C-alpha positions as CSV (number, residue, x, y, z in Angstrom):
1,M,113.8,16.3,98.3
2,N,110.6,18.4,99.6
3,E,108.1,17.4,97.1
4,N,106.0,20.2,98.1
5,N,109.1,22.7,96.7
6,P,110.9,20.3,93.7
7,K,113.9,21.3,92.7
8,K,113.6,23.2,89.0
9,I,116.2,22.6,86.6
10,L,116.3,23.6,82.9
11,V,117.1,21.6,79.9
12,A,117.9,23.5,77.1
13,E,118.2,20.9,74.6
14,D,117.4,20.5,70.8
15,D,117.7,16.7,70.1
16,E,114.5,15.3,71.2
17,L,115.8,11.7,72.0
18,Y,118.3,13.2,74.8
19,G,115.8,15.9,75.9
20,K,112.9,12.9,76.5
21,V,115.2,11.2,78.0
22,Y,116.4,13.9,80.9
23,L,112.8,15.5,81.0
24,N,111.8,11.5,81.8
25,K,114.1,10.3,84.1
26,L,115.2,13.6,86.1
27,T,111.2,14.0,86.7
28,K,111.1,10.2,88.1
29,E,114.1,11.5,90.3
30,G,111.4,13.9,91.7
31,Y,112.6,17.1,90.0
32,Q,110.4,19.8,88.2
33,V,112.2,19.6,84.6
34,F,111.8,22.5,82.3
35,L,113.0,21.6,78.4
36,V,113.7,23.8,75.8
37,L,114.6,23.4,71.9
38,N,116.9,26.5,72.1
39,G,119.3,29.1,73.9
40,K,116.3,31.9,73.4
41,E,113.9,30.0,75.0
42,A,116.5,28.7,77.6
43,I,117.4,32.7,79.0
44,E,113.5,33.6,78.8
45,V,112.5,30.6,81.4
46,A,116.0,30.7,83.3
47,K,114.2,34.3,84.1
48,R,110.7,33.1,84.7
49,E,111.5,30.1,86.7
50,R,114.9,30.7,88.4
51,P,116.0,27.0,88.3
52,D,118.4,25.3,90.6
53,L,120.1,24.2,87.9
54,I,120.6,24.5,84.4
55,L,121.3,21.9,81.7
56,M,122.8,23.4,78.4
57,D,123.3,22.0,74.9
58,I,126.1,24.0,72.8
59,I,124.8,23.2,69.2
60,M,121.2,24.6,69.1
61,P,119.3,26.3,66.9
62,V,118.2,30.2,67.2
63,M,120.8,30.6,69.9
64,D,123.4,28.6,70.9
65,G,124.8,27.5,74.3
66,F,127.7,29.4,74.5
67,T,125.7,32.7,74.0
68,A,122.8,31.8,76.2
69,L,125.4,31.1,79.3
70,K,126.5,34.9,78.4
71,E,123.6,36.1,78.4
72,I,122.4,34.3,81.6
73,K,125.8,35.2,83.5
74,S,126.1,38.8,82.2
75,D,122.5,39.5,83.7
76,P,121.9,40.6,87.6
77,A,118.9,38.4,87.8
78,T,120.1,35.5,86.4
79,Q,124.1,35.6,87.2
80,N,124.0,33.3,89.6
81,L,122.4,30.2,88.6
82,R,123.9,27.1,88.4
83,V,124.9,25.8,84.4
84,L,125.6,22.2,83.9
85,I,127.0,22.2,79.7
86,M,126.3,18.6,78.3
87,S,127.4,18.4,74.6
88,N,129.0,16.1,72.1
89,L,131.5,18.9,71.8
90,S,134.6,17.4,73.1
91,Q,137.3,19.8,72.2
92,D,139.2,21.0,75.4
93,A,139.0,24.4,73.9
94,D,135.1,24.2,74.3
95,I,135.6,22.8,77.7
96,S,137.7,25.5,78.8
97,K,135.5,28.4,77.1
98,A,132.2,27.4,78.9
99,K,134.2,26.9,82.6
100,E,135.3,30.1,81.7
101,M,132.4,31.6,80.8
102,G,130.6,30.6,84.5
103,A,130.0,27.0,83.4
104,E,129.8,24.8,87.2
105,D,130.8,21.7,84.5
106,Y,131.2,20.5,81.3
107,F,130.4,16.8,79.9
108,V,130.3,15.4,76.8
109,K,126.9,13.3,76.3
110,S,128.5,10.3,74.6
111,N,131.2,9.8,77.6
112,I,128.9,9.4,80.2
113,S,125.8,7.2,80.8
114,I,122.7,8.6,81.6
115,S,122.5,6.6,85.0
116,E,126.4,8.4,86.0
117,F,124.8,11.4,84.8
118,I,121.5,11.9,87.2
119,E,124.0,10.5,90.0
120,K,126.1,13.8,89.0
121,I,123.0,16.3,89.3
122,N,121.4,14.1,92.0
123,S,124.9,14.8,94.2
124,M,125.0,18.6,92.8
125,L,121.4,19.4,94.2
126,R,121.5,18.1,97.6
């Protein structure tokens, strides 16, 4: 990875513990990480920073991940950004909905270890 120009990852996660873990692990991997606590902030940072990848939780205050995903994918300025959903919602309907709305992938947080998750992100951004 080019240290002078690190890839940017936007993490939209309202759970402080998960947020800090993602922030610390991804920063150690050499990424520039932006952490926001709701979907509204995610949209604002996505427009401003144009991250290489957005990690989006679904259940968040102010604006949920589905609404934020819809806005990001419907705005010509952000529609091509890659969005990965990471949620504890594990219903097939939620997973299908997210993918139909343009999410590249969907992870159930409780079903994947943080190291597996980081490996997936690294392989997506190589």
